[in-house]
N, C-alpha and C positions, 0 to 999 in steps of 0.2 A: 502494501500501500507505497502511498506517495506521503516523504513526511512533511508537516508540519511545524512551528518556532515548538503549538500548545503537545504536541504529541512526542515532541522529546524532550519535555518540560514534563511531561504524563512519564516518563519512561519508567525512574529512579524508587518514584515512587509505588507500579505497579511492580517494580521484582523485589520493590518490600513486603506491600502487600501479601505476593502469590508467590512468597519467597522459592525469587529464583523460579517460577514457575513452574514449581513441584510441588503446588497441591490440586486436588486433581487429576491426578492422572495416577491408574493401577497400578498398584507393582506387587511387592511379595506374593506370584503366583502359586497355587496347588494345586494337582488335578487330583481327583479319585481318580485310583483304579478301573472304579465297573463304566467311567465312560460318564458317569451326570452330573461330576460338580467341579465348575476350576473358583477356591477362594479366595480372596484378594485382601489387600489396603485399597482402602484410598477416602477419601474429602467429598464431601457432596457439594464440592461447587468449589471454585477454581482461589479463593477469597476466602477458602475456611481451613483452620488450622488443625482441626481436628479429627482423626484415623478413623474411620470406621471399619465392623469387616462385615465383608459384601460375599455373594455367593452366585454366580452365575453357572442357572439352569441348561447345558446341554439340549438336552431333548428338547427343551421351549425358546431357547435362545430369548433368555430373560434374566435380568437381574432384579436380587432381594439383598434390603437391608435386614442383616443379622447381627448385629449391634453394631449401637450408635451410645458412646460413652457420655455425652453433651459440653456444651464448653465448659459448663464449671466445672465438672469431674476430672478436665481431662490432667491437667496439669499438676493434681493436688495432690498436696503429697508424698513430693518422688524421693528415694532412695536415693542415700549420694550412687549406689551401685547404678543402678539406672539413670541418674543422671551421670554419670562416664558412659557406661555403655552408648547413650543418643552418643554422648560427644566423640567414640571410638567410632560411629556407624553413619557421624556426621547425618544425624535427624532430622532432619526439616519440620514435621509436626510434632503434634500433639496428642492424646489421645492414644487410643488401641496404635503402635508404632513396630511391633514383632505376638508374632503367634506361634505354634503349633500345636501341628496336630495326630489322631495316630494313622495306623498305618494305614484305613480304608479312608481313612479322609469324611467319616462321621462329625469326627467329632474334634474340637478345639478348645484349648485353653492360653488364658493371656492375663495379661494385668492393667487395671487401668486406678492409677495414683496407687499401687503398689492392695490393690483391691485382686483377688482372684479371679475369675470369670470364666465359667465349663458356658461354651457354645454346642448348643447339639445346632450343627451344619445343615442338616433333612429336614425337619421343622421346624431350622429359622429361629428358635429361639437361644436366651444364656442367662444365668443366673450367675451368682455370686457363691464362694466357698468360702467356707472358713478355715483362718489360718491362725499360728502365733505369732504374728507378729505382721510386719507388708511385706510383700513375695519378689521377689526377684529372680528373673529367668524359671517361670513354670514350663513343665517341659510333660507330656505325656506316653505312657507305656506305648509301644506301638497296639499294644492286645486292644486302649482303651480303658482299663482300667485303673491306673494309679494314675495318678503325676507326682512328681518327682520339683521340687520347690528349694529354691534357698532361701534365708531367712537369717539378717545380718548374719550372714557367714557361715551357716549351720545349713548344712543338705538335710532334707524331709523327706519323708513320702506320704503321700495321704491316698486314700485308697475313699474314693470316689464314690462311693456311697455308707462311708465308713470311717474310722479314727485315722489322726497324722500321727505318726511316728519318727522320730530323732533318725540319725542313722550317725552321722557325724557330727561337734561343733568343733568350733573352733580351740586348740591346747595350749593360745598363747596371743595375747594380744599383736597385729598386724599380721595373724592368721588366717583364712579363711576357704572352706572347703565351694565346690560346684559353680566359680564365677572365672573368668579367662585373667590372666598379671594385664599390665599396662600394656608391655610389649607384644602380648600375642593379640588382643585386641586391635590398639595401636598398627604394629608394623607386620604381624604374621594373617592377619585376615583369620586366625580366630578363635571365634564371638563366641566362646561356650566352656561349660567346663564341666558341664557330668554329659552322660552319653547312657541308655538304655540296652540293654541288652536286644538282642530282637524277639527275645520269644516272651518279652516283660522280670524276667526273674530276677536281673542284678542289672547292678548301673557303676559303670565306671566312673572314678569321681579325681578334677582334679585338689591337689591339695596345694595350697599356695602359701609359702612364708616371705613377710617380706621382713622379717625384723629386719637385716642387713643391708635393705636396703634402703640408697639418703630420704632423705625429709626436704619437702621443698615448702617452705609456703608462701598460698597466694590468700592479698588483703586486697579489703575495703577502702581504699582515700578515701572516698564522700562518707567513709561513718567512720570515724576515728574509733569512736565504743568498741568497734566490731573487732575481736577475735580474728586471726588470722587462720584461713582454712589449713592443715594441713596435711599435705599432701606423699605418699613412696614413687619418687619417679629416677629410673636408674640414667643415668649421665652416664656420656659417654666414657668409660674405663674404670665404670664402678660398677658396683656385686647387684648382680641383678636379682629377682627374686628365685626361691629353690619351690621348683615347684613337680612333685610326684602326682606317681598315678596309687589310684586304689579300686578295686572292684569289692563292692558288696552286696553281700545276696540280700533279699527285701524275705525274706519270711524273718528269714533267722536274725540279722544283722549285725553276720560277719563279716570279719574285712579280708583282705591280701594285696597286699602291695605288689602289685607291677613292678618285676626287675629287670634294671637295664643298667650301665655304665653310666651314673647320672655327672659322673664328674667328667666323663670325656663329652656327655653326650645333654647339657646342663637342658635344652629347648625341646619343650614336649610340642612342637612344630602342629604336630596332627591327630586326632584320635577320631577312627571311624567304627562304625559296630552298626550299621543299618544291613549287617549280612555277617555270619558268622566266617570267621571265630574276630575275633578284635585285633584292630589292629590300630598301630601309631608307627608314626614317625618323629624321632629323633634325629634332633644337629646339634654341631660343636660347635664351642663359641665364638669361633673364628668364622663358622656359614662355608666351607668349605669339605663338610660330611660329610651329607644324613642316613640316617644310620633305618631302615623298614628293619617293624621287628609283628611278632607275631606273637601274641600272650594267649597263654591258657590260665581264665579266668576262675580255677581253682586253684592253683598252685603258687600263680603272678609271675613264673617263669615265661620267659621269651625268648624265642630262636627268629634270626636274624634269616628273614628273605631276598633282602637286599641291600647292597649298600653304591652311594653315587657321591664322588666326588669330581673340584672341582676345583685348579686353579685358582680362581678368581674368590668363586661364590658358588652355591648351590641357587638357582631360584624358584624358593617357592609359586606354584600355582591355584589358584583361589580352587577350593575343593580336591583336591589330589591330592594323596593318591585316596582312591574310592574301592569297592569291590561291587563286582556284577552279582546277582544275583546267586550264579552256582557258586561264586565262592572268588573266582580269579581275580587278581587285582589290576586296575586301571590304576594308569600314572600319567604325569608331562613329562620330559626326563627332557635335556638340553644336549641335540645328537650332533656333536664338533664336529661329523665328516660333510653334515649335509648341510648345517650350521641353521639349523631346527627345531626349534619347540614341536618333541612331536611324541602324537598319543603311542600308549601302549597299552597293552593285551594283556597280565599272564610273559611283560619283556618279551612281550616280539611286537615291531616296529610296526601300527598299521596306520598312519597318519602320511600321507605321499616330501619328500620331502620337498621343502619353500612355505610347506601350508603350517603359519606358524599357531602353534593349537595357543588360546590365552586364558583361559577359562573352562574349565567341565563344570557343564550343570545341578546333571543327576544320571546315575547306572542301576540299572534294572537288566531288562537282558540285553539289552544294548548300551551308548553311552550320549548323552542330547551334549555339544560344549560349542564351543562359540570360537572364532579361528578368523586367521587372515589371508588368503592367497595370492600373498605379493603384492597385494595392494595397501599400505598397514593405515590406510584411510579409512575402509570401510571394513566393519566386521561378521560376518556370518555366518546362521547359528545352523549346525553341519551334526550328521548321527552318525555313528557308529554303529553296525552290529554286524554277528557274524558271519550273515550272511551273505550284506550286500556291497562291505566293507566301509567308507564312509561315504557319502552325498550328502551335496547343501540342502537347506531346505530353507535357503532365504534366495532368492533372485537379483528383484529389482536392489539398486546402488544406496549404502549404511550402512546402520549399524546398526544389531541386529541381536535381541536374546531371545529366551522363551521358556517353558517350563509343559511335560509332558506327564502323562500318565496313562494307562491302559491302550486307548488307541485314542485322546486325544491329543493333540498339539497345543498349546497356546504362542503366539508368534509375535513378538513384542519387535515392531518395526517403527526408525526413524529413519530421516530421507532429507536427504542435502534439499530438496524442494518444499519441504513443509515444514513448520517448526513444530508440533504437534504427532508424538510417538501414537501408532495405532498398534491395539493388541488382538489377534483376529483367534477366532478359535475357529478350527476345524477338527471331524471326525473321519476315520479313516483315509485322510486325503484329499475328505470336501470341507465345505469352509461350509461350518453354522452360523457363523455369526461373530462378532464385537465388543471387547465389552469396552464402557466407553468412558471415552477422554473429556473429560470437564474439564480443561484446565482452561486460562482464558487464553486470550491468544493475543499477544505480545503487539502494541504499537510500531513498534521500528520489522521489518521485512528484511531478514541478514538473507545475503546475494552473494555469500562469500566466492570469490573463483580460487582454483586447486591450484596452484603449483607444483613445481620442483627446479627446486634453485640447486645455482651452484656442482662443484666435484665430487660432494656427500651425496650430491639427489638428493637433499634439505624436502623436505614436505613442507607445503607450507598454504597459511590461507589468505588471501588480500583482500580488505572486502576495505572502498571505497564511497563518498558521501552518498548518499540517491541508487549507487552499486552503480552506477557511472563515471567512466575515463573526466578527469578536468580538465577544463581549457588549462586551470594554471597551477605552478606548482600545488600542492602541497605539503603541510608538512608531516615526520612519520612516526606513526606511533605503535614499538613494539610492544607485545602481548604475549609477554609466553606464559607458560609453567614450568616449562627447560627441565627438568628432574627424573626422574625412573618412574613407570608408573602414571605418569604427565602425561596422552596422549591429547594432545587439544585438536589437531590438526584432524579433525572427524566428519567427514560426510553427512553430517543428519544437522540440520537448516538449526536445533531450539541449542546446538555447540556453542551459537559463532555471535548472541542477545545481543549480547549487554559490550560487544569487540564490535559489531554494526553499530549502536546507539552513540560510541564515540567514534565512528567515524560520519555518522550523519554529522555531527559534529564540524567534521571541517576539517578531520586525519586521514590518512589514508594508515591501515591498520594494517600489522604487520605480524600477524602468527605462527612461529618457526617450532617445530620439533625438532629438538638435535639427538646427538648420540647421548645414549642411554632412554630416550626414548622408547616406551615400550611396541613390540609389533612389530619391531625387525627382523630380531632374531639375537638369540644367544653374540655372540659376536658382537652387535652393536651395542647392546644392556651393557656389555661389560665392559666397553670404551670408558666408564666415567671408573674405573680403578684406579681408588686412589687421588683423581681428579675431578673433580664437578668443575673445575674452568673450563674443560672442552665444547661447554653448554653455551659457556659466553664466545668462545672463539666460533661456534655452531653459527649465535645470533646475525653477529660480524658479516660474514658469509655468505649468509639469508642473503641480509640487507641487502649488502653492496652487486649479487647476482639481480637479485629485485631490480635496484634503480637502472641493468645495467641494459634493462625488457623496457623496466616503465621509465620511461624520461622525467615523468610527474611529481617523482618522485621524488621533495628536496634531503638533499642528505645532508645541507648546512643547521636543518632543523626535527635531528633524530631524537625522543625520549626515547624511555620504558618505562612497565609498567605492572608489576607481581604481587603473588600473596607467596606468601609463608617458600618454597622453594622455586617460585617468581620475583618475592621480592630479595630474597636474597643476591640474587642475579641479579636484580635493576640495583642492587650495592654493587657491585663489585662491575656494572656496565660503567658503573660512575667513575666510579675512584680506577680503576685503571686502563678503561678507555674511553678518559676525556676526549680523545682526537675525532668521535663516533659524536656521541649521547651528551646533548647540548642538558639532559633536568630527566628527572626519573620520579616514582611512586615506589615505596619500599614498605608494602606492608605483609608484619607479622615475619618481620624475617629471622634462620638463624646468624649471626653475625658474628657465631662464636664457637666454633660443632663440639668444644669441651661438653657445652649446655644443652647438647640433643644427646636424645636415649640411643642408648646401646646397641639394639638391634641394628636397627636402620646404620647407625652410622658408621661402626666396625664394621659394616656389612661392605663399607665404598674405600674408608681410610684408612681400617683398619684401628689399631688401642691407640691412643694417642702415649699413653707411656713407650711403647714402642715405633708410633710414629713423628714426633714432636714435629718435623715440618711439614710433613702433609699436611697436619690440623691446623701450622699456620701459614699454609697457602693458600688452603679452605676457611679462610677466614674473616669476614670482609673487614671487623673488626679495626685486625690490629693496620692496615690502613685506612685507619679513618682521616690523618694527620695529611692523607693526599687529594682530599676528594675538595673539589674546583667549581663544580657542577653547583646547577642548583638543587635539594633535593626535600623528599615531605615525606616522613615515616610516620606508618598509623599502625598502635598495634594494644588489642581488647591486655587491660586489666588480670584481666580471669580467664587468661588463655594459659591450659594444662602441658597443649603438647609444646606450644613453641613457644616459652618464658620467654614476657617481657620487660624480661633481665633482659636478653640480648639486641631488643630495644636504650633498653635508659641506658646500659653500658657503652653502647655505640654514638651513643648523642651527647653521653655526658665524655665521652672523645676526640667527639669533632668538634664537641665545646671548648673546649680544654685545651684543641688546636686553634682557636681560633675562625669555626667555618662554623659559620652560618647556614640554620636549618632549619624547617621547620617539620613542629611535632602535636601528631592530633593521636592522645592517648585516652581511650574509649571502658570507664567504669563498665564494670560486668560482665564484658562483653570476651566469651571465647574466643577460641579460633574461627569459629565456624560463628559469627550473630545469626538470630532469629529475630532481635529486634528492629520494628521495620524503622523507625527513626536511625538509626544505626545503619541499619545496612544501606538508608535511602541515601542519607548525610555521605559515607562511604563514598558511594561517586560523584557528590555534586560536589565535596572537597576533592578531592582528582580530581575534575574537569575544570575546576577553578584552576590550579595549579599548575593544570597542563597551558590550560590555555594563554597563562598568565605566563609562560617559561619555554613558551613553544609558541608563539602566539596564532 
């Protein structure tokens, strides 16, 4: 749609009100094995922040609301563990934000404000269940008879039509059962800490001991009477939580410890027990070796199924390894001979060279997975079966995901020509209907031009005012994330909304995915080994290659904006390449690598005790005195992922060196703010700064 000044002014408010246009989008799909039900979460409108539980009836091709928590209940009495889970998951909504079903998908359990509810997905009703306190992470056993859940670090089991029993309680302060520790949830994508056995008779549960993990404090300077909040945070080079795994017999309450070489393999990266036997993936501290283990639930003894080693690091892939229904192990490995992330079944490579497997969605009789075939800007949905091999399920260009059960497939597709994703439902390959997406239509209309730039064939998206080439030179705004697992150049229009808004304000916005960004294979990922600065080199190379192609890009007026790794990258750009960059917005950056967590930082940079020069070279803080360009720093004071100490120390170093800069500190804001006013004005303050400094 054509842009008007009013529409441009409305966009920041619309982004904030819709929480990045995520409200109203159906998500978290589960399909029943009898082909009858598709369960999902969605808010009722595009600006309603409260997620509800819904069912799409496949036979009638209609949806029905199962549970609406109501706005008043949605954010009431959240536990600290639930707040942490939502922050780790980057959850933008409130209400029902997660649920778990039994194997038949006839029942679902979830919490709202620490209260536990059980839904009958066939009748479409829900009732509250009693519990001895505020509940975290309730999960139905596969048979639908019992629920396991955590209250204040204690693991409980509740008979649905009976009483509650305590299985294990904390044995010391700063210990807990059945929940994921910080690095598991933030960095490993393991967001749970207990797993039912397939027959519902046993539970495997993690025990987390954080007593030796560093304590860090978050305070609210707007309330000097409020006590700081203490959090356990494993900074690079320091102690991690000690995580062990135990198996409980639900009837007797007896327990055995699952034993492995904990000193050599301190990280519990994956646990899967959807199919027998109990399987776990453990990892060394340097992340160069993983061991896939099979456990005997009766004795706790483990045997090694396989081991992988890599001279740099092992890349964990979402939801892998898992097991097929016949017990065979499904995994994703980095194949150095073909430079491909390959799907394996029972150790056999079953996907072709060049097909980069990016995620395992589910496994049963076959495997549903997502992969890129030569073009990392597109992610397609694939299925592997023993009979047919690997078949692509999505055809049109875009970014696709899905869920399946029985003969029903839900395919979620985002295209380069539409800002709304579409969730279609098919049974036995025949379309049945679509789950409605009620998100708001943005007032901007992104039309990115996808490019391949420079000798390294860097993938980029160029966005222009009104999506038209200008007659006069334009200032250039680089808009990267640029770090590991941070692909932004995707053929999905909805991924480029904010970049288009900046473009419509009079900038040529260039988004570039450089070395280390996922989608191009193991060797490409590992280019960041010991060196984050390759990301800056790629931004500069892509900029110059684009300018050779488009003469309206004004290389005398180039800025950059970024958040998190993108903020760190922007700081490096201004400090180390002032010959290229005129100004920049540095949002929530890691400025001192010592201040970020063990699992992420040590994977790329090693331990600081062993690699002090690597940490120095990759920490913008130590170059503060070289600043010669305008810089805007933004950070939330309640950020428990990238602590505000990164920005405060950086600002202090700049000030002491006489390097004037602009600083915006936001009380009570975390790494991903949900406040409408904060979200809106973060965009507005960036635009004001960039217009003043880039013209």
